[in-house]
C-alpha positions in Angstrom: -106.5 25.8 -131.8 -103.1 25.9 -134.0 -102.1 29.1 -132.2 -99.4 28.6 -130.0 -98.8 31.6 -126.8 -96.3 31.4 -123.9 -95.1 33.4 -121.3 -95.6 36.3 -122.8 -99.0 36.1 -124.4 -102.1 38.4 -122.3 -105.1 37.4 -122.2 -106.7 39.4 -124.8 -104.7 38.2 -127.7 -105.1 34.1 -126.3 -109.0 35.2 -126.0 -108.9 36.9 -129.5 -111.5 35.9 -132.1 -113.4 33.4 -129.0 -116.6 33.8 -128.6 -117.7 33.6 -125.6 -121.8 35.3 -125.3 -124.3 32.5 -123.4 -121.1 31.9 -121.5 -121.5 32.0 -117.3 -118.5 31.8 -115.8 -118.1 31.6 -111.4 -114.2 33.8 -111.1 -113.2 34.0 -107.0 -111.4 37.1 -106.1 -112.8 39.2 -108.3 -111.3 42.9 -105.6 -107.6 43.0 -107.2 -104.9 41.6 -109.1 -106.0 38.3 -111.9 -109.3 37.9 -111.0 -110.9 41.1 -112.0 -108.1 41.0 -115.1 -110.0 37.4 -116.0 -113.5 38.5 -115.5 -112.2 41.9 -117.4 -111.3 39.5 -120.5 -113.9 37.0 -120.3 -116.7 39.5 -120.3 -115.2 41.5 -123.4 -115.8 38.5 -125.5 -119.1 37.7 -123.7 -119.3 36.3 -121.0 -122.1 36.9 -118.0 -119.4 36.9 -115.4 -120.2 35.6 -111.0 -117.7 37.3 -109.6 -117.3 36.0 -106.0 -115.3 38.6 -102.9 -114.8 38.8 -99.9 -114.8 42.1 -99.9 -118.4 43.6 -102.1 -117.4 47.1 -101.5 -114.1 46.2 -102.5 -115.1 44.1 -105.0 -117.8 46.7 -106.4 -115.2 49.3 -107.7 -112.8 47.3 -108.9 -115.4 45.8 -111.4 -116.8 48.7 -112.2 -115.0 49.3 -116.0 -116.3 45.8 -116.1 -119.6 46.6 -115.8 -119.4 49.0 -117.9 -117.8 47.6 -120.6 -119.1 44.1 -121.3 -119.3 42.7 -125.2 -122.8 41.1 -124.1 -122.1 39.5 -120.9 -122.7 41.7 -117.8 -121.2 40.4 -114.2 -123.2 40.2 -110.8 -121.3 39.8 -107.3 -120.7 37.5 -104.9 -119.8 37.0 -101.4 -117.8 34.7 -100.1 -115.4 34.4 -97.6 -113.1 31.6 -98.5 -111.6 31.3 -95.1 -114.9 30.7 -92.7 -116.8 27.1 -93.5 -119.8 28.5 -92.5 -120.2 31.9 -95.2 -118.8 29.3 -98.5 -122.2 27.0 -97.5 -123.9 30.2 -97.6 -122.3 31.2 -100.8 -122.5 27.9 -102.4 -126.3 27.3 -101.7 -127.4 31.0 -103.1 -125.8 30.1 -106.5 -127.8 26.2 -105.9 -130.8 28.1 -105.1 -130.7 30.1 -108.0 -129.7 26.9 -110.6 -128.2 29.3 -113.5 -125.5 26.4 -114.7 -121.6 27.8 -115.2 -119.6 27.0 -118.4 -117.1 27.4 -116.3 -115.4 28.1 -112.6 -111.7 29.8 -112.2 -110.9 29.4 -109.0 -108.7 33.2 -108.5 -109.1 34.6 -105.0 -106.2 33.1 -102.3 -103.5 34.3 -100.5 -99.2 33.9 -99.9 -97.1 33.1 -97.1 -98.7 35.2 -94.9 -97.2 35.1 -91.0 -98.9 31.4 -88.8 -102.6 31.3 -88.5 -106.1 29.9 -88.5 -108.8 30.1 -90.8 -112.4 30.6 -88.8 -112.8 26.5 -88.5 -109.5 26.4 -87.0 -107.4 25.3 -91.0 -104.1 27.3 -91.5 -104.5 29.8 -93.1 -102.5 28.9 -96.4 -104.0 25.6 -96.7 -108.0 26.4 -95.4 -107.9 29.4 -97.4 -106.3 28.2 -100.8 -107.2 24.8 -100.5 -110.3 23.3 -98.0 -112.0 27.2 -98.6 -113.0 26.4 -102.8 -112.4 22.6 -102.3 -116.3 23.1 -99.9 -117.1 25.8 -103.0 -116.9 23.7 -105.5 -118.4 20.5 -104.7 -121.3 22.1 -102.6 -121.9 23.4 -106.8 -120.8 21.0 -108.7 -124.1 20.0 -109.6 -124.0 23.3 -111.5 -121.3 22.3 -114.1 -122.8 21.4 -116.8 -121.7 19.0 -119.3 -118.4 20.5 -121.2 -117.5 22.8 -118.6 -114.4 23.0 -116.5 -113.0 23.7 -113.3 -109.8 25.9 -113.0 -107.3 25.8 -110.2 -105.6 28.9 -109.7 -102.0 26.3 -108.5 -98.3 28.0 -108.9 -94.4 27.1 -109.4 -94.3 26.9 -105.2 -96.0 24.0 -105.1 -92.6 23.2 -105.4 -91.8 24.8 -102.0 -93.9 21.6 -100.1 -95.6 18.6 -100.6 -99.3 18.5 -99.0 -98.5 16.9 -95.4 -101.7 14.7 -95.0 -100.7 13.3 -91.8 -100.4 17.6 -90.7 -102.4 20.0 -92.5 -102.1 22.4 -90.1 -98.8 22.3 -88.1 -99.4 21.7 -85.0 -96.0 19.5 -84.9 -94.0 20.6 -87.7 -92.0 23.7 -87.9 -94.4 27.0 -89.8 -92.9 28.8 -92.4 -95.0 31.2 -94.9 -93.1 29.6 -97.9 -93.5 26.2 -96.7 -97.2 26.3 -96.3 -98.2 28.1 -99.5 -96.0 25.1 -100.8 -98.3 22.9 -99.1 -101.7 25.1 -100.2 -100.4 25.5 -104.0 -99.9 21.4 -104.6 -103.3 20.6 -102.4 -104.5 23.0 -105.6 -103.7 21.1 -108.1 -104.2 17.6 -106.7 -108.2 18.9 -106.6 -107.2 19.4 -110.0 -106.4 16.0 -111.0 -108.7 13.9 -108.4 -112.4 16.4 -109.1 -111.4 15.5 -113.3 -111.1 11.5 -112.7 -114.7 12.3 -110.8 -116.3 14.8 -113.5 -114.9 13.7 -116.7 -117.6 11.1 -117.6 -120.0 13.2 -117.7 -118.0 16.0 -119.3 -116.3 17.8 -116.5 -113.3 18.1 -117.0 -110.7 20.1 -114.0 -107.1 21.2 -115.1 -104.1 23.8 -112.4 -102.3 26.4 -113.6 -99.7 28.1 -113.0 -100.3 32.2 -113.3 -96.3 33.2 -113.2 -94.6 35.8 -111.2 -97.0 38.7 -111.1 -97.2 41.5 -108.5 -100.2 41.8 -106.8 -102.1 42.4 -103.7 -101.1 38.9 -102.9 -97.1 39.0 -101.9 -99.3 42.1 -100.0 -96.7 40.2 -96.8 -93.5 40.1 -98.0 -90.9 42.4 -98.0 -88.5 43.6 -100.1 -85.3 41.7 -99.4 -88.1 38.8 -99.8 -88.2 39.4 -102.8 -85.4 40.0 -104.2 -83.9 36.9 -102.4 -86.9 34.6 -103.9 -85.5 36.3 -107.0 -81.9 35.5 -107.0 -82.5 31.7 -105.9 -85.1 31.1 -108.6 -82.1 32.2 -110.9 -79.5 30.9 -109.5 -81.3 27.3 -109.6 -81.5 27.6 -114.0 -78.9 26.2 -116.2 -76.3 28.4 -117.9 -78.3 30.0 -121.0 -82.2 30.1 -119.3 -83.0 34.2 -119.2 -83.1 35.4 -115.9 -86.3 36.2 -113.8 -89.5 38.4 -115.5 -92.2 39.7 -113.6 -95.3 39.2 -115.8 -98.3 41.6 -116.2 -101.3 40.9 -115.2 -103.0 40.5 -118.6 -99.9 38.0 -119.3 -100.6 36.3 -115.4 -104.2 35.7 -116.0 -103.8 34.8 -119.5 -103.2 31.0 -118.7 -106.8 30.6 -116.7 -108.4 32.1 -119.8 -106.6 30.0 -122.1 -107.3 26.1 -119.8 -110.3 27.7 -118.9 -111.7 28.5 -122.5 -109.2 28.2 -125.6 -107.6 24.4 -124.8 -108.9 21.2 -125.3 -110.2 19.6 -122.9 -108.7 16.7 -123.5 -105.5 18.7 -124.0 -105.8 19.7 -119.7 -107.7 18.2 -118.2 -105.9 16.2 -114.7 -103.2 18.6 -115.7 -101.2 21.2 -114.8 -100.3 24.1 -116.7 -98.0 27.4 -117.5 -97.3 30.0 -119.3 -100.5 29.0 -121.4 -99.0 25.1 -122.7 -99.1 22.0 -120.0 -96.5 22.1 -118.3 -93.6 19.2 -118.4 -92.3 17.0 -114.7 -89.4 18.1 -113.8 -88.2 16.9 -110.6 -85.1 18.7 -110.0 -84.4 21.9 -107.7 -85.7 25.3 -109.4 -89.0 27.1 -109.8 -88.9 28.0 -113.1 -90.7 25.7 -114.8 -92.7 22.6 -114.6 -94.6 20.3 -112.3 -93.4 17.9 -109.8 -94.3 14.0 -110.2 -95.9 14.1 -106.6 -98.2 17.5 -107.6 -100.1 15.2 -110.0 -100.3 11.5 -108.3 -103.5 9.8 -108.3 -103.7 8.2 -105.6 -102.0 11.4 -103.1 -105.3 13.3 -104.8 -107.3 10.7 -104.2 -105.8 10.8 -100.5 -105.9 14.6 -100.8 -109.9 14.6 -100.6 -111.0 11.8 -97.7 -108.3 13.9 -96.1 -110.5 17.2 -97.6 -113.6 15.3 -96.4 -112.6 14.7 -93.3 -111.1 18.2 -92.2 -114.6 19.8 -93.2 -117.4 17.4 -91.7 -118.3 17.1 -95.5 -118.4 14.1 -98.2 -118.5 14.8 -101.4 
């Protein structure tokens, strides 16, 4: 694709002229925000969407317009609670039993900056839900990803808050902070894409991680106005002179990088990489949160170590 897209590009602009008829796409987190918009945009271009959500009633209400307006594709829903390994495995088993392959998996669901807690299996909530949940789901259905397909993991510029801690992933010895835990989970999302890409690219399956940008969705439900204002102030203070102040993206702008990386960009361009604003991000190790990816989030050895630790934690080898 020769056309250039950027931070203000929307899903419809990115997908203009793209036909996805015959493509089957799994999107997690289709009960609100980016997940709903991602599903809508892909379905509008002919894709069949399998939408996964913890609360099916909420997801049905949120996606009713997609089922009514989809262009030749359609949408079905499956129940998925990423905070429960038993539920994740049941969801994966059902998808495997159906035996229908996927052209694209978008691991979109997640939680952000929540109070300290644990999943049903005792994992720290953000690492357990954002990373381990998708780690088990995607690996269990990896055989359904056909040659030419892709995995898109939603990471975040929040990965710059923290690297993963493989010695204490559940904050059993480390002081818990909401954004530190979020940062760990978002770094894990990027590293998972790196290692999944390495393991599967020989059979034509590629993986990438994306930062959607700053969007006001339900993801930020735990952030008070004061915390939000403080975060924006710190983002603006960390930027060099002349850089425009932080600006919220709309939901269609936020979902644009997911559909760009999943259905528009060349596989070789995005495979094993981290993308933002509809382009592959530069490596930036300086302070600040407005752009680029830290080296540790793309480190192949770190990615292998995280994979091994994740297998150990969930008690399953892939």
